[in-house]
Every structure is written in C-alpha cells, then in structure tokens.
C-alpha positions as CSV (number, residue, x, y, z in Angstrom):
1,M,-8.7,22.2,-1.6
2,R,-10.9,19.9,0.3
3,K,-13.7,20.6,2.7
4,A,-13.4,19.5,6.4
5,G,-16.2,17.1,7.3
6,L,-15.9,15.0,3.2
7,P,-14.8,12.0,3.5
8,L,-11.2,11.6,1.9
9,P,-10.7,10.5,-2.1
10,Y,-9.2,7.1,-1.1
11,A,-8.6,4.7,1.5
12,V,-5.8,5.3,4.4
13,V,-4.8,2.2,6.2
14,D,-2.7,3.3,9.4
15,H,0.3,1.9,10.8
16,A,1.8,2.6,14.8
17,G,3.7,-0.5,14.2
18,N,4.8,-3.8,15.6
19,G,5.9,-3.5,19.2
20,L,3.5,-3.7,22.3
21,F,3.9,-0.4,23.2
22,G,4.2,0.8,18.7
23,P,7.4,0.5,16.9
24,S,9.2,-2.5,17.5
25,L,12.8,-2.2,19.6
26,R,14.7,-2.2,16.2
27,S,12.7,0.4,14.3
28,R,13.2,2.8,17.2
29,A,16.7,1.9,16.8
30,V,17.4,2.4,13.1
31,V,15.7,6.2,13.3
32,A,18.0,7.2,16.5
33,L,20.8,5.5,14.3
34,A,19.1,7.3,11.6
35,R,18.8,10.9,13.1
36,T,21.8,11.1,14.7
37,L,25.0,9.8,12.6
38,I,23.5,9.2,9.0
39,R,20.9,12.3,8.2
40,P,24.1,14.7,9.9
41,L,26.6,12.8,7.9
42,L,24.2,12.8,4.4
43,G,23.8,16.2,5.1
44,V,27.6,17.7,4.8
45,L,28.4,14.9,2.0
46,P,28.9,17.1,-1.1
47,L,26.7,15.4,-3.8
48,N,29.3,15.5,-6.8
49,A,29.8,13.5,-9.9
50,T,33.1,12.1,-7.9
51,V,30.4,11.1,-4.7
52,M,28.1,10.0,-6.9
53,R,30.4,7.3,-8.7
54,C,31.5,6.3,-4.5
55,A,28.2,5.6,-4.2
56,S,27.4,3.0,-7.3
57,L,30.2,1.2,-5.9
58,L,27.9,0.2,-3.1
59,D,26.1,-2.0,-5.6
60,R,29.8,-4.1,-6.5
61,G,30.6,-4.5,-3.3
62,A,26.6,-5.9,-2.4
63,A,27.3,-9.0,-5.5
64,L,29.4,-10.2,-2.7
65,M,25.8,-11.6,-0.8
66,P,25.3,-14.5,-1.4
67,L,22.6,-15.6,-3.7
68,S,19.3,-18.1,-2.5
69,K,19.9,-21.4,-3.2
70,E,15.9,-21.6,-3.8
71,S,15.7,-18.8,-6.4
72,S,16.7,-18.8,-9.8
73,F,17.8,-15.4,-11.5
74,E,17.9,-14.8,-15.4
75,R,19.9,-11.8,-16.9
76,V,18.1,-10.0,-19.4
77,T,20.1,-6.9,-21.3
78,L,17.7,-4.1,-22.1
79,A,18.8,-1.3,-24.9
80,Y,20.8,0.3,-22.5
81,C,21.0,-1.4,-19.2
82,E,21.2,-5.0,-17.4
83,A,18.0,-6.3,-16.1
84,E,17.0,-9.4,-14.3
85,I,14.4,-12.3,-13.0
86,V,14.0,-13.6,-9.6
87,R,12.1,-16.7,-9.4
88,A,11.4,-18.3,-6.3
89,D,9.6,-21.5,-8.2
90,D,11.2,-22.7,-11.9
91,E,7.6,-23.1,-13.2
92,A,6.3,-19.7,-12.5
93,T,6.4,-17.9,-16.1
94,I,6.3,-14.6,-17.4
95,A,2.4,-15.1,-18.9
96,D,0.8,-16.6,-15.3
97,G,1.6,-12.5,-14.2
98,A,5.4,-10.8,-13.2
99,L,6.3,-7.8,-11.5
100,L,8.2,-5.5,-12.3
101,Y,10.2,-4.0,-9.4
102,L,12.1,-0.3,-9.5
103,H,14.5,0.5,-6.7
104,G,15.8,3.3,-4.9
105,G,18.9,5.5,-4.4
106,G,18.4,8.6,-5.2
107,F,19.1,8.5,-8.6
108,I,22.5,7.9,-7.8
109,A,23.3,4.3,-6.4
110,G,20.9,0.9,-5.8
111,G,21.3,-2.0,-8.2
112,L,20.4,-5.8,-8.8
113,N,22.4,-6.2,-6.2
114,T,21.7,-3.9,-3.4
115,H,17.9,-5.0,-3.9
116,R,18.3,-8.9,-4.7
117,R,17.3,-9.7,-1.2
118,M,14.4,-8.0,-1.1
119,I,13.4,-8.7,-4.7
120,T,14.4,-12.9,-4.1
121,V,11.6,-12.2,-1.2
122,L,9.2,-10.5,-2.7
123,A,9.3,-13.1,-5.7
124,Q,8.6,-16.1,-2.5
125,L,5.7,-14.5,-1.2
126,T,3.8,-14.0,-5.0
127,G,4.9,-16.8,-6.1
128,L,5.8,-14.8,-9.3
129,P,8.6,-13.5,-11.3
130,V,10.0,-10.7,-10.1
131,M,11.4,-8.2,-12.9
132,H,14.7,-5.5,-11.1
133,V,16.1,-3.0,-13.4
134,A,19.9,-1.7,-13.5
135,Y,17.9,1.4,-14.8
136,R,21.1,4.6,-16.1
137,K,21.5,7.1,-13.4
138,L,22.8,10.5,-12.2
139,P,25.8,11.7,-13.1
140,G,26.0,9.5,-16.3
141,A,22.5,9.9,-17.5
142,T,19.3,11.7,-16.5
143,I,16.3,11.1,-15.1
144,R,14.6,11.2,-18.3
145,E,16.9,8.7,-19.9
146,S,16.2,6.4,-16.4
147,V,12.6,6.9,-16.9
148,A,12.5,5.5,-20.4
149,D,14.9,2.2,-19.3
150,C,12.1,1.2,-17.3
151,V,9.4,2.0,-19.7
152,K,12.5,-0.8,-22.3
153,A,11.5,-3.2,-19.1
154,Y,7.9,-3.1,-19.4
155,E,8.0,-3.3,-23.0
156,W,9.9,-6.4,-22.5
157,L,7.8,-8.3,-20.3
158,L,4.9,-7.1,-22.4
159,Q,7.2,-8.6,-25.9
160,H,7.7,-11.9,-23.8
161,G,4.1,-13.0,-23.4
162,A,2.7,-11.3,-19.7
163,H,-0.4,-9.9,-20.5
164,P,-0.3,-6.2,-19.6
165,K,-3.7,-7.0,-16.8
166,H,-0.9,-9.2,-15.0
167,V,1.7,-7.1,-14.5
168,V,2.3,-4.9,-11.3
169,V,5.0,-2.2,-11.3
170,A,6.5,-1.0,-8.4
171,G,9.2,0.3,-6.5
172,E,10.4,2.8,-3.7
173,S,11.7,6.0,-2.9
174,V,12.8,7.4,-6.9
175,G,11.9,3.9,-7.5
176,G,8.1,4.3,-6.8
177,F,8.8,7.7,-8.5
178,L,10.4,5.6,-11.6
179,A,6.8,3.5,-11.3
180,F,4.8,6.0,-12.2
181,A,6.9,8.0,-14.6
182,A,6.8,4.4,-16.1
183,V,3.3,4.1,-16.2
184,I,2.6,6.9,-17.5
185,A,5.5,6.9,-20.3
186,A,4.0,3.4,-21.8
187,R,0.7,5.2,-21.6
188,D,1.9,8.6,-23.5
189,Q,3.3,5.9,-26.3
190,G,0.8,3.5,-26.7
191,M,1.5,0.5,-24.9
192,P,-1.4,-0.7,-22.3
193,A,-1.6,0.3,-19.3
194,P,-0.3,-2.7,-16.1
195,G,-2.6,-4.2,-14.1
196,G,-2.2,-2.4,-10.6
197,L,0.7,0.0,-9.3
198,A,2.4,0.6,-6.2
199,A,5.1,3.0,-4.8
200,I,7.2,2.7,-1.4
201,S,8.1,6.7,0.7
202,P,7.5,7.4,-3.2
203,W,9.7,11.0,-4.8
204,L,6.8,12.1,-7.4
205,D,7.6,15.5,-7.2
206,L,10.6,17.4,-8.4
207,D,9.9,20.9,-7.8
208,C,11.3,20.9,-3.8
209,A,10.0,24.0,-2.7
210,A,6.8,23.0,-1.1
211,K,8.9,19.9,0.7
212,S,11.8,22.4,1.9
213,A,9.2,24.7,3.5
214,E,7.4,22.2,5.3
215,A,8.2,21.5,9.4
216,R,9.5,18.1,7.7
217,A,12.3,18.9,5.9
218,Q,13.7,19.7,9.3
219,T,12.2,16.7,11.4
220,E,13.1,14.1,8.8
221,A,14.9,11.0,10.2
222,L,17.1,10.2,7.7
223,L,17.4,12.4,4.2
224,P,18.2,16.1,4.0
225,I,15.6,17.9,1.8
226,A,19.3,19.7,0.3
227,M,20.1,15.8,-1.5
228,F,16.9,16.0,-3.0
229,E,17.7,19.3,-4.8
230,T,20.9,18.5,-5.5
231,V,19.3,15.9,-7.3
232,S,16.4,17.0,-9.1
233,R,18.8,19.8,-10.3
234,L,21.7,17.8,-11.6
235,G,19.0,15.5,-13.4
236,A,15.6,17.5,-14.1
237,E,16.8,21.1,-15.0
238,V,17.2,22.1,-19.3
239,D,19.5,25.5,-18.6
240,G,18.8,25.9,-15.3
241,V,14.9,25.1,-15.6
242,L,13.3,22.5,-13.7
243,D,11.1,20.1,-16.1
244,S,8.6,19.9,-14.8
245,T,6.9,17.4,-17.3
246,L,9.0,14.8,-15.6
247,S,7.4,15.1,-12.3
248,P,4.3,12.1,-12.0
249,A,2.9,14.4,-9.6
250,L,1.8,17.1,-12.2
251,A,1.3,14.1,-15.0
252,D,-3.0,13.2,-16.4
253,V,-4.0,10.5,-13.8
254,R,-6.8,9.2,-15.0
255,G,-7.0,6.0,-16.3
256,L,-3.9,4.9,-13.8
257,P,-4.3,0.8,-12.8
258,P,-5.3,0.8,-9.1
259,T,-2.2,1.2,-6.8
260,L,-0.6,1.2,-3.2
261,L,0.9,3.7,-1.7
262,V,2.7,3.6,1.1
263,A,4.3,6.3,3.3
264,L,5.5,7.2,6.6
265,R,4.2,10.2,9.2
266,S,7.2,11.7,9.6
267,E,9.1,11.7,6.2
268,V,9.3,14.8,3.9
269,L,7.8,12.5,1.0
270,R,4.5,12.4,2.9
271,P,2.6,15.1,0.6
272,D,3.7,13.5,-2.3
273,A,2.4,10.6,-1.8
274,E,-1.0,11.7,-0.4
275,A,-1.2,15.0,-2.9
276,M,-1.1,11.6,-6.0
277,A,-3.6,9.7,-3.6
278,A,-6.2,12.4,-3.4
279,R,-5.5,13.3,-7.7
280,L,-5.9,9.5,-8.2
281,G,-9.4,9.3,-6.4
282,G,-10.5,12.4,-7.6
283,A,-10.2,10.8,-10.7
284,G,-11.8,7.3,-10.0
285,V,-8.3,5.4,-10.2
286,P,-8.9,2.8,-6.4
287,C,-5.8,3.9,-4.3
288,V,-5.3,2.7,-0.5
289,L,-2.7,4.9,1.5
290,H,-0.6,3.1,4.2
291,L,0.5,5.5,6.1
292,W,3.2,4.2,8.5
293,R,4.8,5.2,12.0
294,G,8.5,5.0,13.9
295,Q,10.3,4.1,11.3
296,I,12.7,5.3,8.1
297,H,12.4,6.1,5.0
298,A,12.1,3.4,2.5
299,F,12.6,1.2,5.6
300,S,11.6,-2.0,3.7
301,A,13.8,-2.3,1.3
302,L,17.0,-1.2,4.0
303,F,15.8,-3.7,6.7
304,P,13.5,-6.4,4.6
305,G,13.4,-8.9,7.2
306,S,12.8,-6.1,10.0
307,T,8.8,-7.1,11.1
308,E,8.1,-3.9,10.0
309,G,9.7,-4.4,7.2
310,W,8.1,-7.6,6.6
311,E,5.0,-6.5,7.0
312,V,4.9,-3.5,4.5
313,L,6.0,-6.3,2.0
314,S,3.2,-9.1,3.0
315,D,1.1,-5.8,1.6
316,L,3.4,-5.0,-1.7
317,S,2.8,-9.0,-2.6
318,E,-1.0,-9.5,-1.3
319,F,-1.9,-6.1,-3.9
320,V,0.3,-7.9,-6.8
321,R,-1.7,-11.4,-6.0
322,A,-4.9,-10.1,-5.9
323,R,-4.5,-7.3,-9.1
324,V,-3.2,-10.9,-11.5
325,A,-6.2,-12.3,-9.9
326,A,-8.5,-9.7,-10.6
327,Q,-7.4,-10.1,-14.2
328,P,-8.8,-13.0,-16.9
329,A,-6.4,-14.2,-18.6
330,Q,-7.4,-12.8,-22.1
331,P,-5.1,-13.3,-25.3
332,H,-2.5,-10.3,-26.1
333,A,-0.1,-9.4,-29.2
334,G,2.6,-8.0,-27.6
C-alpha cells in the first residue's frame, strides 16, 4: 500500500468536462438516461446464450450505417475471424505505423460495424491505418480464444510490414482487457512489444469480488456488477474455478510499452485502471491515467461525436502519433 504523502508512480490528468459548469448538457442527459432506463433493464436481462446471440445482431444492424466516402476499408482474414483496416489516407501504409484497436461489448456484443464510425475517426486523427478485429465472443468462444484472435491480428501486422515500435494496441472496456492481454500473450510467445498501449475504461481483473463490495457497484450509471460476474463465470471459469492467469491485473507488466489509461471517477472499473497504473509505474513503465467526471462507461466509443468523446479520441490519437514518432524507423524481420 502506498504511504500517505508519497507521489503516485504515474501521472494523472483530471477532466471535469467541457461544459461551462462541468459535463456538457448532452453528457448529463446520457448519464440520466443510462441510470434511469438502461442500467435497470440490463439488471433484469438474463445473460444466457439466447440473449448473447441476440446481442450479436447489433453488429448486423450497424452494417446499415453508411460508410465514409473519404476513407477506404480493407477486409483481412485471420485464422479464426475477420478484421478490417480503415484508412483515411489511401497512401498510408502499415510500414508507416498502425493502430490496432480492439472493440468492447462485454465479450458478447460489438464488431466491425458497431465501431466503424469511431475507427474511421481514429484513422482521420492519426493519419495511420487502423485495424480492428471481429474477434470470437461468447457464447461460442471463451475469453482465452478472444485473446488469441487479437494476438493473431498483432502478428498479422508484423508480418505485413509493421515495425512493432510503430504499432499501438488500444481498446475500450473489454477491448482494453484484450489490448493488455494480447500484448502480454504476444510477449510470452516471443513477439516484440508494440510501441504503445492504451485502454479506455478497461476491465482488467476478472475476479469481481472486490468490485462487488465497492460502493461504485451500486452507483455505476450504466453496467450492473452482475453482468461482469456472469461474463467472468461463462468466459473464464474452468470446472467452476476462475482462470486467474487470464487477468492482465495479475500479469507481469515489466517491459510493457508506455501506456495511456482512461477511466471515470464514478465507474465500477476505476479501481482496475488505477491498480494497473500503479503496477506499471512501479515497474518503471511510463503511464498516464486520465480520470473523467460526469460520463458513462466507454463513452468515447458509444458517442464519439460528443464533445467529451471527441476529446478522448483526440488524446488517444495524439498518444498514438507521439509513440510512432518517438521510435526511429529500423528494419524489422516480420
């Protein structure tokens, strides 16, 4: 435990919101809607195989959204799933650098279509190709298999001209989990570390006992703690015992790349981000934690066009560009 008065081993940036008196009116309305309607609905929804399969339909519906005419979209086939590379600049090549973005959705929802709008924004802001991955999800796959798909995506980038130090791996919510887990798994398989790592509202510890006991479990605006408990049980238990080796919160973080973390002060996952920031800082890994007020979980992915959502994506893009620029271009054998 850190003694009182000692500085944190990581930097903290506090965001009160962009409105005159804090969060914007839109953000206040979204939080109110989430707290009064969406969270209660999620609290009574049985998270069974049928509901999970229905959740996957969200991505199909999102396919009806029009594509940006100013960007290009390239499909990639990995070992067990599809991925997509979005470019705002047709001349941007993977050799110049890349962002590997892993979407959230509780390991049950989300996909290439639901996140394409935000991915397109990131491609525009970074000027780099952005790969996102339709990794396997519950109920048809375990969390370990989701991680394996993301490792394959990183490996694909390295095999197709990306220098590891010119790649940043990022994600929101469970995508933040996957970003950490994929980088750690890739390292353990002998692959080089990427140039940077970023996670927005990440779920990093699959053991929900401590989170369930916190007051935030009751005040969280969007997600009931029971959802985390169910997903953890279905996706990470073996013979009724949680596979603790899956949680990035318990992994060896030495040697991980400089990291950007984003969390909400009021969300139930805030302790995961703070604990990871402390572990990274203690291991000598540069880390900055951005703490936001008056928003909902993973708001930059849900509302990328909002004032606050845009600021998070801008901060992420600035981090990506800085990490790519910080590393000299050197030959890499993919």
